[in-house]
C-alpha positions, 0 to 999 in steps of 0.5 A: 857758136852758130852765130859766128860761123858765117862771120868767120867764113865770109871774113876769111874769104873776103880777106883772102880775096880783097885784103882788109877791105874784103875782111870788113865786107865779109864780116858784114855779109857774114853777120847778115847770114848769121842773123838769117840762119839763126832766125830760120833755125829758131822758126824750124824747131819742133815748137815753132808756131807756123803763124809766127813766120811772118809774110813770105814775099 
């Protein structure tokens, strides 16, 4: 469920703003958001290893 929320929200906003092209663009942005959010949630859990976070830029 958590991995589709960004796609739904961004796709809806994109479609309402720019039609079918905005829908596709929103889905791409939503996909990127979902991937980043999912990774952040996995790394912030109680069993997360602080050395597994990778470099911070």
